[in-house]
Steps between C-alpha positions, in 0.01 A plus 500: 500500500645833403532803725216678315263206547595472867415865554163451328419202721596688816292798390194284431532321836534833682194638321291195582602515868419873518157453341404208723580670831236438764234768537420621849207313653181675598450502875166363621410572860236293676310586814349259752160551333644387167616164634161327495243697298163330436550511121848342503798683347345603167330823603783602734760476228276682251455786748874517572590502131234762427654730764851469354 
């Protein structure tokens, strides 16, 4: 493999690693009332996501 091809491979690998960096996670806070709602988790998560 020539020097030019090696540089291309290194550049592609660096680009792929930069583009696949982990995104920060969204924080979800739960209260005591959220732990056992009568409608299960569906409506709680929909409300939390709607507020975000």
